[in-house]
Legacy VTK file of the C-alpha trace (Angstrom):
# vtk DataFile Version 3.0
C-alpha trace
ASCII
DATASET POLYDATA
POINTS 194 float
109.204 94.382 135.304
107.114 95.700 132.416
109.834 98.137 131.330
112.498 95.439 131.556
110.466 93.366 129.080
110.067 96.386 126.792
113.813 97.043 126.897
114.546 93.393 126.080
112.121 93.501 123.127
113.759 96.642 121.752
117.287 95.220 122.071
116.258 91.892 120.526
114.575 93.698 117.633
117.666 95.817 117.061
119.928 92.745 117.034
117.671 90.799 114.658
117.344 93.760 112.312
121.144 94.135 112.339
121.361 90.951 110.248
122.039 92.186 106.715
119.841 90.495 104.118
121.827 92.067 101.281
125.177 90.747 102.490
123.832 87.240 103.142
121.933 86.964 99.838
124.878 88.283 97.819
127.214 85.849 99.547
124.992 82.825 98.886
124.358 83.936 95.290
128.080 84.333 94.618
127.732 88.076 94.013
130.056 90.879 94.994
129.800 92.227 98.530
127.243 95.070 98.293
129.345 97.118 100.718
132.181 97.166 98.172
130.292 97.253 94.860
127.892 99.600 93.112
126.846 102.312 95.548
128.483 100.347 98.412
125.150 100.272 100.250
123.786 96.954 101.588
120.233 97.487 100.374
117.850 96.214 97.719
118.554 98.998 95.193
122.279 98.265 95.193
121.654 94.513 95.045
119.525 95.195 91.948
122.495 96.932 90.346
125.027 94.215 91.131
122.902 91.067 91.151
119.666 91.555 89.229
115.977 91.513 90.048
115.640 88.170 91.834
118.353 88.912 94.396
116.987 92.442 94.840
113.420 91.226 95.451
114.659 88.698 98.027
116.626 91.438 99.771
113.603 93.746 99.740
111.336 91.056 101.198
113.717 90.006 103.972
114.489 93.611 104.884
110.751 94.327 105.096
110.137 91.207 107.233
112.796 92.358 109.715
110.558 95.312 110.424
107.147 93.742 109.962
107.322 90.728 112.282
108.613 92.308 115.515
106.470 95.439 115.043
103.358 93.367 114.384
103.903 91.276 117.526
104.698 94.283 119.719
101.664 96.221 118.486
99.357 93.237 118.919
100.424 92.447 122.474
101.559 95.785 123.909
99.958 98.525 121.835
100.792 101.191 119.308
103.379 103.113 121.344
105.632 100.109 121.895
104.915 99.049 118.307
106.258 102.383 117.030
109.300 102.059 119.315
109.973 98.553 117.982
109.654 99.895 114.427
112.349 102.452 115.259
114.551 99.742 116.805
114.273 97.675 113.606
115.131 100.708 111.468
118.137 101.475 113.679
119.302 97.867 113.479
119.229 97.911 109.690
120.975 101.288 109.489
123.573 100.733 112.195
124.222 97.009 112.245
125.714 95.578 115.431
127.490 92.968 113.269
129.013 95.261 110.638
130.735 98.080 112.556
127.436 99.937 112.984
127.105 100.450 109.240
124.122 99.352 107.184
121.452 100.241 104.688
119.034 103.132 104.452
116.045 101.291 105.981
113.366 102.158 103.432
112.169 98.547 103.046
112.555 97.885 106.782
110.558 101.006 107.634
107.739 100.103 105.241
107.647 96.589 106.675
107.519 98.076 110.177
104.655 100.381 109.228
102.707 97.428 107.838
103.205 95.723 111.208
102.104 98.835 113.044
98.853 99.115 111.102
98.061 97.429 107.777
96.165 100.362 106.234
98.810 102.850 107.359
101.572 100.642 105.973
99.823 100.087 102.661
99.352 103.829 102.157
103.061 104.405 102.795
103.945 101.521 100.476
101.668 102.971 97.775
103.303 106.398 98.108
106.740 104.781 97.805
105.771 102.666 94.796
103.936 105.411 92.885
106.785 107.874 93.484
109.309 105.264 92.350
107.351 104.509 89.176
106.996 108.198 88.297
110.505 109.395 89.170
112.474 106.147 88.741
114.740 107.423 91.524
114.888 105.244 94.624
115.960 108.049 96.978
113.024 110.283 96.003
110.594 107.434 96.686
112.194 106.603 100.039
112.270 110.185 101.286
108.701 110.872 100.078
107.379 107.778 101.858
109.237 108.667 105.058
107.928 112.233 105.192
104.399 111.053 104.419
104.631 108.515 107.244
105.143 111.263 109.825
102.010 113.185 108.778
99.872 110.075 108.460
101.127 108.707 111.799
100.000 111.862 113.563
96.575 111.729 111.900
96.092 108.008 112.608
97.865 107.378 115.939
98.477 110.716 117.652
101.550 112.653 118.645
103.746 110.047 120.425
103.920 107.467 117.601
104.290 110.386 115.169
107.325 111.680 117.083
108.902 108.215 117.042
108.251 107.901 113.304
109.594 111.438 112.784
112.880 110.291 114.371
112.944 107.356 111.937
112.175 109.658 108.995
114.954 112.054 110.004
117.451 109.192 110.093
116.273 107.850 106.729
116.605 111.296 105.135
120.068 111.699 106.704
121.086 108.337 105.221
120.010 109.675 101.806
122.103 112.849 102.148
124.504 111.936 99.320
121.581 110.932 97.085
119.813 114.230 97.738
122.957 116.187 96.847
123.178 114.270 93.552
119.453 114.802 92.889
119.841 118.574 93.224
122.942 118.390 91.032
121.062 116.315 88.450
123.499 113.398 88.656
121.492 110.818 90.638
121.052 107.665 88.515
117.644 106.144 87.807
116.841 102.799 89.376
116.571 101.244 85.890
LINES 1 195
194 0 1 2 3 4 5 6 7 8 9 10 11 12 13 14 15 16 17 18 19 20 21 22 23 24 25 26 27 28 29 30 31 32 33 34 35 36 37 38 39 40 41 42 43 44 45 46 47 48 49 50 51 52 53 54 55 56 57 58 59 60 61 62 63 64 65 66 67 68 69 70 71 72 73 74 75 76 77 78 79 80 81 82 83 84 85 86 87 88 89 90 91 92 93 94 95 96 97 98 99 100 101 102 103 104 105 106 107 108 109 110 111 112 113 114 115 116 117 118 119 120 121 122 123 124 125 126 127 128 129 130 131 132 133 134 135 136 137 138 139 140 141 142 143 144 145 146 147 148 149 150 151 152 153 154 155 156 157 158 159 160 161 162 163 164 165 166 167 168 169 170 171 172 173 174 175 176 177 178 179 180 181 182 183 184 185 186 187 188 189 190 191 192 193
């Protein structure tokens, strides 16, 4: 019975996180579809390019909430291991949306939101690493990858090996989603965020 509940929570989280904030916000704001404009990625950075700061901030907040709320509830009621699994389910939902042919964003905002739900201090450290890296490099991909790698190390130090393995899976997927960005970074052609 317990594992049936866990499975239901993971599936529900995945389905909720599959809802694309970027697509919905762009549609209501009368902007171009983020899947067909700019970098063609339904995430906050691309919404910034095609729709400006307000739409991008809304996208960032809603993407973060998709991770934060279910992870916070799971961690509070069932513990850190299920919390980490729910965080991964939210990240997967954002990346591979059930409603958009299993295509989606890169899950940086959703992962940070999830990590805040897992543990506030842990999440704030990851958020700080992301923000400081973004401010110094002005390259979104560098900030996202740096935060993801840092999350794995900090998860092991704070929670132990099982949550760290789950977060390592998330980090691997996030880095994979940034593959094209990383190629451009090494080639010196990746654009700054602003």
